[in-house]
C-alpha positions as CSV (number, residue, x, y, z in Angstrom):
1,M,0.0,0.0,0.0
2,K,1.1,3.4,-0.8
3,M,0.8,6.4,1.5
4,S,-0.5,9.5,0.0
5,R,1.9,12.4,0.2
6,G,-0.9,14.9,0.5
7,R,-1.8,14.4,4.1
8,G,1.8,14.1,5.6
9,N,2.6,14.7,9.4
10,R,0.8,17.8,10.4
11,G,0.5,18.6,14.2
12,F,1.2,16.6,17.3
13,T,-0.2,13.3,18.4
14,L,-2.3,13.0,21.5
15,I,0.5,11.3,23.4
16,E,2.9,14.2,22.7
17,A,0.4,16.8,23.8
18,I,-0.2,14.9,27.1
19,I,3.5,14.6,27.8
20,V,4.0,18.4,27.2
21,V,1.0,19.3,29.5
22,V,2.3,16.9,32.3
23,A,5.8,18.3,32.1
24,A,4.5,21.9,32.2
25,A,2.4,21.1,35.2
26,I,5.4,19.6,37.1
27,L,7.6,22.6,36.3
28,G,4.8,24.9,37.3
29,A,4.3,23.2,40.6
30,M,8.0,23.4,41.3
31,M,8.1,27.1,40.5
32,F,5.1,27.8,42.6
33,T,6.6,26.1,45.6
34,Y,9.9,28.0,45.2
35,S,8.3,31.4,44.6
36,S,5.8,31.2,47.3
37,T,8.5,30.6,49.9
38,A,10.4,33.6,48.6
39,L,7.4,35.8,48.6
40,V,6.5,34.9,52.2
41,K,10.0,35.5,53.5
42,S,10.5,38.7,51.6
43,S,8.4,40.6,54.1
44,Q,10.6,39.6,57.1
45,P,13.4,42.3,56.5
46,L,10.7,45.0,56.3
47,H,9.2,43.7,59.6
48,H,12.6,43.7,61.3
49,A,13.3,47.2,60.0
50,T,10.0,48.5,61.4
51,K,10.8,46.9,64.8
52,A,14.3,48.4,64.8
53,F,12.9,51.9,63.9
54,A,10.4,51.6,66.8
55,L,13.1,50.7,69.2
56,Q,15.2,53.6,68.0
57,K,12.2,55.9,68.6
58,V,11.9,54.6,72.2
59,M,15.5,55.4,72.8
60,E,15.1,58.8,71.4
61,N,12.1,59.4,73.6
62,I,14.2,58.4,76.7
63,L,17.0,60.6,75.6
64,T,14.7,63.6,75.1
65,D,13.1,63.1,78.5
66,Y,16.6,62.9,80.0
67,N,17.7,66.1,78.3
68,L,14.5,68.0,79.3
69,N,14.0,66.8,82.8
70,Y,16.7,64.6,84.3
71,K,20.2,65.8,83.5
72,S,20.9,66.4,87.1
73,N,18.7,63.6,88.5
74,L,19.8,60.2,87.3
75,V,17.9,58.5,90.1
76,G,14.6,59.9,88.7
77,I,15.2,58.8,85.1
78,K,16.4,55.4,86.3
79,T,13.2,54.9,88.3
80,K,11.0,56.2,85.4
81,I,12.7,53.9,82.9
82,A,12.3,50.8,85.1
83,S,8.7,51.6,86.0
84,A,7.8,52.2,82.3
85,A,9.2,48.8,81.3
86,S,7.2,46.9,83.9
87,Q,3.8,48.2,82.7
88,Q,1.9,47.4,79.5
89,P,1.3,49.7,77.8
90,P,3.9,52.1,79.2
91,P,2.3,55.2,80.7
92,T,5.4,57.4,80.1
93,G,5.0,57.6,76.3
94,Y,8.3,56.1,75.5
95,G,6.8,53.1,73.6
96,P,7.0,49.3,74.0
97,Y,10.3,47.9,75.1
98,T,11.9,45.3,77.4
99,L,14.5,46.6,79.9
100,V,17.7,44.6,79.8
101,F,20.0,46.8,81.9
102,N,19.4,49.9,84.0
103,D,22.2,50.6,86.5
104,Y,25.1,52.9,87.3
105,I,28.5,52.1,86.0
106,K,32.0,53.5,86.4
107,F,35.0,53.0,84.0
108,V,38.1,52.0,85.8
109,G,41.5,51.8,84.1
110,N,41.2,50.9,80.4
111,A,37.7,51.8,79.4
112,E,37.5,49.0,76.9
113,T,38.1,46.3,79.5
114,S,37.2,47.5,83.0
115,I,33.7,48.5,83.9
116,V,32.4,48.4,87.5
117,V,28.6,48.0,87.8
118,G,26.4,49.4,90.6
119,V,29.0,51.7,92.1
120,D,28.5,54.8,94.2
121,P,28.9,57.7,93.2
122,Q,26.1,57.5,90.7
123,N,27.4,59.6,87.9
124,L,26.9,57.5,84.8
125,L,23.7,55.5,84.0
126,K,23.8,52.8,81.4
127,V,20.4,51.8,79.9
128,T,20.0,48.9,77.6
129,I,16.6,48.1,76.0
130,K,15.4,45.5,73.5
131,N,12.4,44.8,71.4
132,D,10.4,41.6,70.8
133,V,12.6,40.6,67.9
134,G,15.7,40.6,70.2
135,E,17.5,43.7,68.9
136,T,19.1,45.8,71.6
137,L,20.1,49.4,72.1
138,S,22.3,50.9,74.8
139,I,22.9,54.5,76.0
140,L,25.1,56.1,78.6
141,L,23.5,59.0,80.5
142,P,25.9,61.2,82.5
143,L,25.1,63.2,85.6
144,I,25.4,66.8,84.7
145,V,25.8,69.1,87.7
146,Q,24.9,72.7,87.0
């Protein structure tokens, strides 16, 4: 039997079309899994930056309060910072934070290696706060006698 040359091979067979659709579905599922993880995790840096900015704002509020009211009264600012950290929400207007360290320090000898904590005279207050992400900020508040 002779095959007519007029019809020829035009198009794909059903098996070839099914193989292409299955391969495209497998590749699509792999790409969706990869891209959905990337899209979900892409918001985490923005979330951390927002939390860091809020912690910086709290420290700025503490520093402003110190500059306006407590330059010569470290006991007062120490008490206010500690009482604000223990209450939710804080009534002082600083913002939300967790108090890590709030005590008097004194540098002895080489300032990089020797720090004495809880000394008297109370002329330098170190305050360290952190947010719920675990980032910390510290500040040294000196006693200014006028």
